[in-house]
C-alpha positions in Angstrom: -16.8 13.6 -4.4 -15.3 10.0 -3.7 -13.2 8.9 -0.7 -11.1 6.7 -2.9 -10.3 9.2 -5.3 -9.6 11.8 -2.6 -7.1 9.5 -1.0 -5.4 8.8 -4.2 -4.8 12.2 -5.2 -3.8 13.2 -1.7 -1.3 10.4 -1.4 0.2 10.9 -4.9 -0.3 14.7 -5.3 -1.4 14.0 -8.7 -4.5 15.5 -10.5 -4.7 18.1 -7.7 -3.2 21.5 -6.4 -0.6 20.5 -4.0 -0.1 22.0 -0.6 2.9 24.3 -1.6 0.9 25.7 -4.4 -2.1 26.4 -2.1 0.1 28.2 0.3 1.5 30.1 -2.6 -2.0 31.3 -3.8 -2.9 32.4 -0.3 0.4 34.1 0.1 -0.2 36.2 -3.1 -3.7 37.2 -2.0 -5.8 34.7 -4.2 -8.1 33.8 -1.5 -11.3 33.7 -3.8 -9.4 31.1 -6.0 -8.7 28.9 -3.1 -12.1 29.2 -1.7 -13.6 28.3 -5.2 -11.4 25.3 -5.7 -12.2 24.2 -2.2 -16.0 23.9 -3.3 -14.8 21.9 -6.3 -13.2 18.9 -4.7 -9.6 20.3 -4.2 -8.7 18.8 -0.9 -5.6 20.8 -0.1 -7.5 24.1 -0.9 -10.3 22.9 1.5 -7.9 22.1 4.2 -6.1 25.4 4.0 -9.4 27.4 3.5 -11.0 25.7 6.6 -8.2 26.4 8.8 -8.0 30.0 7.7 -11.8 30.4 8.3 -11.3 29.0 11.7 -8.4 31.3 12.7 -10.8 34.2 11.5 -13.6 33.1 13.9 -15.8 31.9 11.1 -16.0 28.4 12.7 -19.3 27.3 11.1 -18.1 28.4 7.6 -15.1 26.3 8.2 -17.2 23.3 9.0 -19.4 23.8 6.0 -16.2 23.8 3.7 -15.3 20.5 5.2 -18.8 19.0 5.2 -18.8 17.4 1.8 -15.4 15.8 2.3 -16.3 14.4 5.6 -19.6 13.1 4.1 -17.5 10.7 1.9 -16.3 8.9 5.1 -12.6 10.0 4.3 -10.6 9.8 7.5 -8.2 12.7 6.9 -11.3 14.9 6.4 -12.8 13.8 9.6 -9.5 14.2 11.5 -9.1 17.8 10.4 -12.7 18.7 11.4 -11.9 16.8 14.9 -8.7 18.9 15.3 -10.6 22.1 14.6 -13.4 21.3 16.8 -10.9 20.4 19.7 -8.9 23.7 19.1 -12.3 25.5 19.6 -13.1 23.8 22.8 -15.8 21.6 21.3 -14.3 18.4 22.6 -17.3 16.3 23.0 -18.2 16.9 19.4 -14.8 15.9 18.2 -14.8 12.6 20.2 -18.3 11.7 18.8 -17.0 12.5 15.3 -14.2 10.3 15.7 -15.6 7.3 17.4 -17.1 5.6 14.4 -13.8 5.7 12.5 -12.1 4.3 15.6 -14.0 1.1 15.4 -11.8 0.2 12.3 -8.6 0.6 14.5 -5.3 2.0 13.0 -4.7 5.7 13.1 -8.4 6.9 14.0 -8.4 4.5 17.1 -4.8 6.0 18.2 -6.2 9.5 17.5 -9.4 8.9 19.6 -7.1 7.6 22.5 -4.9 10.6 22.4 -7.8 12.9 22.2 -9.5 11.2 25.3 -6.3 11.3 27.2 -5.6 15.0 26.6 -8.9 15.9 28.1 -8.7 13.9 31.4 -10.2 10.6 30.1 -6.9 8.5 29.9 -8.5 5.5 31.7 -11.3 5.5 29.1 -8.7 5.8 26.4 -7.0 2.6 27.7 -10.3 0.7 27.8 -11.2 1.8 24.4 -7.8 0.5 23.0 -8.0 -2.7 25.2 -11.5 -3.5 23.9 -10.2 -3.1 20.2 -7.2 -5.3 20.9 -9.3 -8.1 22.5 -11.6 -8.1 19.4 -8.6 -7.9 16.9 -5.8 -9.7 18.6 -3.8 -9.8 15.3 -3.5 -6.1 15.0 0.0 -5.3 16.6 -0.3 -1.6 15.7 -2.5 -1.0 18.8 0.1 -2.2 21.2 2.5 0.6 21.1 -0.1 3.3 22.0 -1.9 1.1 24.4 1.5 0.4 26.3 2.3 4.1 26.3 -1.1 5.2 27.6 -0.8 2.5 30.5 2.7 3.9 31.3 1.4 7.6 31.3 -1.5 6.7 33.6 0.7 4.9 35.9 -0.8 1.5 35.1 2.2 -0.5 33.8 1.0 -3.8 35.1 -2.2 -3.5 33.1 -0.1 -2.9 30.0 2.1 -6.0 30.8 -1.1 -8.0 31.5 -2.2 -7.4 28.1 1.1 -8.4 26.5 1.1 -11.5 28.5 -2.4 -12.5 27.4 -1.3 -11.8 23.8 1.8 -13.9 24.3 -0.3 -16.8 25.7 -2.6 -16.6 22.6 0.4 -16.9 20.4 1.7 -20.0 22.1 4.0 -18.4 24.5 6.4 -16.9 21.7 7.3 -13.2 21.7 9.6 -12.1 19.2 11.7 -8.9 19.7 9.3 -6.5 17.6 6.6 -7.3 20.3 9.0 -8.0 23.4 10.6 -4.5 23.4 7.2 -2.9 24.0 7.4 -4.4 27.5 10.6 -2.7 28.4 9.3 0.6 29.7 6.6 -1.0 31.4 8.8 -3.4 33.2 11.2 -0.4 34.1 8.4 1.4 35.5 7.2 -1.3 37.6 10.2 -3.4 38.7 13.0 -1.0 37.8 15.4 -0.4 34.9 17.8 -3.2 36.1 15.0 -5.7 35.9 13.9 -4.6 32.4 17.5 -4.8 31.1 18.0 -8.3 32.6 14.9 -9.5 30.8 15.9 -7.9 27.6 19.3 -9.6 27.8 17.7 -13.0 28.3 15.5 -12.7 25.3 16.9 -14.8 22.5 17.5 -11.6 20.5 18.7 -9.7 23.3 22.2 -9.5 21.9 21.4 -8.2 18.6 22.1 -4.6 17.3 18.3 -3.9 16.9 17.7 -4.9 20.6 20.5 -2.8 21.6 18.9 0.2 20.2 15.8 -0.2 22.5 17.9 -1.1 25.6 20.1 1.9 25.1 17.1 4.2 24.8 15.7 2.8 28.0 19.1 3.3 29.7 19.3 6.8 28.4 15.9 7.7 29.5 16.9 6.5 33.0 19.7 8.9 33.1 22.2 6.2 32.3 23.4 7.5 29.1 27.0 6.4 29.6 25.9 2.6 29.7 23.8 3.2 26.6 27.0 4.4 24.9 29.0 1.3 25.9 26.2 -0.9 24.7 25.7 0.6 21.4 29.5 0.8 20.9 29.8 -2.9 21.1 27.3 -3.0 18.1 29.0 -0.6 15.6 28.6 0.2 12.8 24.9 -0.3 13.5 23.0 2.4 15.3 25.9 4.9 14.5 23.7 7.9 14.5 21.9 6.9 17.8 25.3 6.5 19.3 26.5 10.0 18.1 23.4 11.5 19.4 24.1 10.1 22.9 27.7 11.1 22.7 26.6 14.8 22.0 24.3 14.7 24.9 27.2 13.9 27.1 29.2 16.7 25.5 31.5 14.5 23.6 31.0 16.4 20.5 34.4 15.5 18.9 33.8 11.8 19.5 30.4 12.1 17.9 31.7 13.9 14.8 34.5 11.4 14.3 32.2 8.5 14.5 29.9 10.0 12.0 32.7 10.6 9.6 34.4 7.2 10.2 34.6 4.9 7.1 33.9 1.5 8.4 34.7 -1.5 6.3 33.2 -4.0 8.5 30.2 -6.0 7.2 26.9 -4.2 8.4 25.0 -5.8 11.1 21.6 -7.3 10.5 19.2 -4.4 9.4 16.5 -3.5 11.9 13.1 -2.7 10.6 12.0 -1.2 13.9 11.6 2.6 14.0 13.9 4.4 16.4 11.2 6.7 17.2 9.2 6.3 20.5 5.6 5.0 20.0 3.8 7.9 21.7 
C-alpha cells in the first residue's frame, strides 16, 4: 500500500471501488465483500467499513482496518482516524495523531486548529497557527482560519497585528485578496462603519469582487439593505449573491426577476475569491 497510489485513486476514482458502489454493496448486504476489499487496499471500502464498525461499538476493530492506510502517512486516512477518535471522546489521541501532519500546514494544520478550538483550546489553536505562519510567511492559506479563530476567541487585534506584520514584510502592499481578511476583524474591534471606510479607501475597494466582501459584512451586521444597494451598483456581477439577500428581505419577485434577467452589458472583472466564509 502506497500513499501516492492511494491519493491518485481516491482523487480520480480510477482503479478502485468508488463510494457509491461501496454504499450499494453495503445496502445489498454484502458486508463480507466490503470487509475483504478493505483489507486489500480499497480505500473507500476501508473508510465505510471502519465507520460501520465504529457505529457498532467495535472501535478497536475499526482502528485496525485503518491502521495500514494510516501507516503510509496518507493524510485522508489519518484524518478519518482522528475524526473517529474525536467522536468516541478520545480527543487527546486525535490531537496527537494529527500534530505531525499539521507541521506541513494546509488542511492538516487547519484541522488541528479546529479540533483544538472545539475542545476548549482555542488560544492554543491560535498559537499553533501563528507559529506556522511565522515560519512560513508565504503560505497565505493559513491566514483565513487564523483570522477566524482570532475573531471567535474575541482577539481581533491579535489577528490584525499578524496581518500588519505580514504587510510590512511585503513592503507595505496588501492586495484585496489579503486585505479583505481584515474586514471582520476591524468590524469586531472598531465597528462596521470603520471597516467599510477602510475597504472603500483601498485601491480595489470599488470593484465588484470587493463589493462581494463588503456586502457580506454589511449583511452579517444586519444591514442587508445597504448590501443590496452596494451589489446593485455592480450588476451583473454577484447576481446570485444579490438575489440571495433580496430573498432574505422577503423580496422574492425581485430576486426571481433578477435571476431571470438577460443582461447584455459586458461582464465585470471576474473574481477568483470564493464567496464562502473561511471558517
